[in-house]
DOZA-114023 format. One record per residue (C-alpha): residue number from 1; residue in one letter; y, z, x. Coordinates in steps of 0.2 Angstrom, whole numbers. Layout:
BEGIN
nr;rest;v;w;u
NUM;A;Y;Z;X
...
***
This chain:
BEGIN
nr;rest;v;w;u
1;M;0;-1;1
2;L;16;-5;6
3;T;31;8;9
4;S;42;2;-3
5;E;27;2;-17
6;R;24;21;-12
7;K;42;25;-13
8;H;44;16;-31
9;L;28;25;-37
10;I;35;39;-31
11;L;51;39;-40
12;E;41;34;-55
13;T;30;51;-55
14;I;45;62;-51
15;R;54;52;-68
16;R;39;54;-78
17;D;33;71;-72
18;G;49;80;-69
19;R;41;83;-50
20;L;29;78;-37
21;I;16;87;-27
22;A;13;80;-10
23;K;-4;86;-8
24;S;-10;80;-26
25;F;1;63;-24
26;A;-7;61;-8
27;S;-24;63;-15
28;D;-23;52;-30
29;L;-19;37;-17
30;S;-31;42;-5
31;L;-16;43;9
32;S;-14;57;21
33;E;-2;71;16
34;D;8;67;31
35;T;12;49;26
36;I;19;56;10
37;R;30;71;16
38;K;38;56;28
39;D;43;46;14
40;L;49;61;4
41;R;60;66;20
42;E;67;48;21
43;M;69;47;2
44;A;79;65;2
45;A;90;58;17
46;E;93;43;5
47;G;98;53;-10
48;L;85;48;-20
49;L;76;64;-23
50;A;77;83;-18
51;R;65;88;-6
52;V;57;106;-9
53;H;44;115;-2
54;G;26;105;-7
55;G;34;90;-14
56;A;49;82;-22
57;L;59;86;-39
58;P;74;74;-46
59;L;89;77;-41
60;S;102;86;-54
61;G;117;75;-58
62;P;135;83;-55
63;L;139;96;-68
64;P;154;92;-80
65;D;169;103;-79
66;F;169;118;-90
67;A;178;110;-106
68;A;165;95;-106
69;R;150;109;-102
70;S;156;119;-119
71;G;152;105;-131
72;L;134;102;-123
73;A;118;109;-131
74;H;126;119;-143
75;A;111;121;-154
76;E;101;126;-141
77;K;116;138;-133
78;R;116;147;-149
79;G;99;150;-151
80;L;96;156;-135
81;G;111;168;-136
82;R;104;176;-153
83;A;88;178;-145
84;A;98;187;-130
85;A;108;199;-140
86;G;93;209;-145
87;L;93;215;-127
88;V;110;222;-128
89;Q;106;242;-132
90;P;121;252;-139
91;G;127;263;-125
92;S;122;253;-111
93;T;131;246;-97
94;V;128;225;-96
95;F;135;214;-85
96;F;139;195;-91
97;D;139;181;-80
98;G;150;165;-85
99;G;147;151;-92
100;T;145;144;-110
101;T;129;150;-116
102;N;133;168;-112
103;A;147;167;-124
104;E;135;161;-136
105;L;126;176;-133
106;I;143;188;-136
107;R;147;179;-152
108;A;127;184;-158
109;L;132;203;-156
110;P;135;213;-172
111;E;151;217;-173
112;T;148;237;-175
113;I;140;237;-157
114;A;147;251;-144
115;F;142;248;-126
116;T;151;245;-110
117;A;152;227;-103
118;I;157;221;-86
119;T;162;202;-81
120;H;169;193;-69
121;S;174;178;-80
122;P;190;178;-91
123;T;184;167;-101
124;I;170;178;-104
125;A;180;193;-106
126;A;191;185;-122
127;E;176;182;-131
128;F;176;203;-135
129;E;191;201;-142
130;R;181;203;-159
131;L;170;218;-152
132;K;182;233;-155
133;N;167;245;-149
134;V;165;237;-133
135;E;174;243;-117
136;V;177;228;-107
137;N;181;229;-87
138;L;185;213;-80
139;I;182;211;-62
140;G;196;202;-51
141;G;194;189;-36
142;R;198;171;-31
143;L;195;162;-46
144;Y;181;147;-44
145;R;188;136;-57
146;H;174;126;-60
147;S;163;141;-67
148;M;178;151;-73
149;V;174;166;-62
150;A;180;177;-48
151;V;171;176;-32
152;G;177;183;-14
153;T;179;198;-4
154;E;188;208;-19
155;A;176;204;-33
156;A;161;206;-21
157;L;167;224;-15
158;A;170;230;-34
159;I;152;223;-39
160;G;145;234;-26
161;L;153;249;-34
162;I;142;246;-50
163;R;126;248;-58
164;P;123;239;-74
165;D;108;241;-85
166;L;108;224;-88
167;F;115;207;-80
168;F;115;192;-89
169;L;113;177;-75
170;G;120;160;-77
171;A;109;147;-66
172;T;111;127;-68
173;A;94;124;-63
174;A;76;132;-61
175;N;61;126;-54
176;A;45;137;-44
177;A;51;130;-28
178;A;71;133;-27
179;G;70;146;-39
180;F;86;150;-49
181;S;101;138;-41
182;T;119;133;-45
183;G;132;122;-36
184;D;143;134;-26
185;A;136;144;-11
186;E;150;158;-14
187;E;147;157;-33
188;A;129;160;-29
189;A;131;175;-16
190;I;140;183;-30
191;K;127;181;-43
192;R;113;187;-31
193;L;125;203;-27
194;I;126;207;-47
195;A;107;203;-48
196;R;104;216;-34
197;Q;115;231;-43
198;S;106;228;-59
199;R;91;236;-67
200;E;87;220;-77
201;V;91;203;-73
202;W;88;190;-88
203;V;92;171;-88
204;L;96;160;-102
205;L;89;143;-100
206;T;91;127;-108
207;A;77;114;-108
208;G;87;104;-96
209;K;88;115;-82
210;L;69;118;-81
211;G;61;110;-67
212;Q;77;104;-60
213;Q;87;110;-43
214;S;103;114;-40
215;P;110;112;-21
216;V;111;132;-19
217;T;98;145;-23
218;I;102;160;-31
219;M;88;170;-29
220;P;67;165;-32
221;L;61;165;-50
222;G;50;181;-48
223;D;65;191;-45
224;A;71;189;-64
225;T;65;204;-76
226;G;64;189;-88
227;V;70;172;-97
228;I;74;165;-114
229;V;69;146;-116
230;V;69;135;-132
231;D;53;133;-142
232;S;51;116;-136
233;T;47;121;-119
234;P;33;114;-111
235;A;19;126;-107
236;V;18;120;-88
237;D;35;127;-87
238;L;32;143;-97
239;E;15;146;-86
240;M;27;144;-71
241;F;37;161;-75
242;H;22;171;-82
243;A;13;167;-64
244;M;26;175;-56
245;G;27;190;-66
246;V;42;185;-77
247;S;44;190;-96
248;V;46;175;-107
249;R;55;176;-125
250;I;57;161;-135
251;A;72;156;-144
252;N;75;142;-160
253;P;88;132;-159
254;L;102;135;-172
***
């Protein structure tokens, strides 16, 4: 088989399956794993795929800006938010990451609930306006406008002093090899710090984030307490979380 034919087949496999396992792919073609790994390295250098340990994944496209993301997968996000709202206990301390899915979570909370909310996102803080019994603490720092969250030393110092009961982590992609990932290294570092400080970490994931990889890893999948996914999530993705000891909650899109 010509190199060009192999590479075409590699791309077709990734498009069809959402991932490629080098060992299995090489075996199916009766080729050496080294040959396939060489192809994957070359294709990653050409910007055709994302190289990960053991194989490859499709490249995640550039994220739209914050305003545009607000209108994407709205029914999914509402369902995820409603499923996650039950995790928030009265009297607890909860850290909310930035993002449009976490905004839907807050909108799903009952008006009478009383707890302490912490966030480094001004847009998330504004979502609490109707929840009069919630004490809201807003962490400052340099504003990373793409995600509308505070980052940098000032934010990190403040986060280092708190111990939330629960953290709702935002991620742009999740897969077994790269874990939860996002597009900016400084933002990822802040997310990682909040996760380390928190007793439980839950991640709300729309279907388009599963099996994908963004440029910067936040943390391995197994470091999360649990994930909330939609009811159409493929069994292979559910098994991916279960195999790593991560609890899974299923949400129905609204």
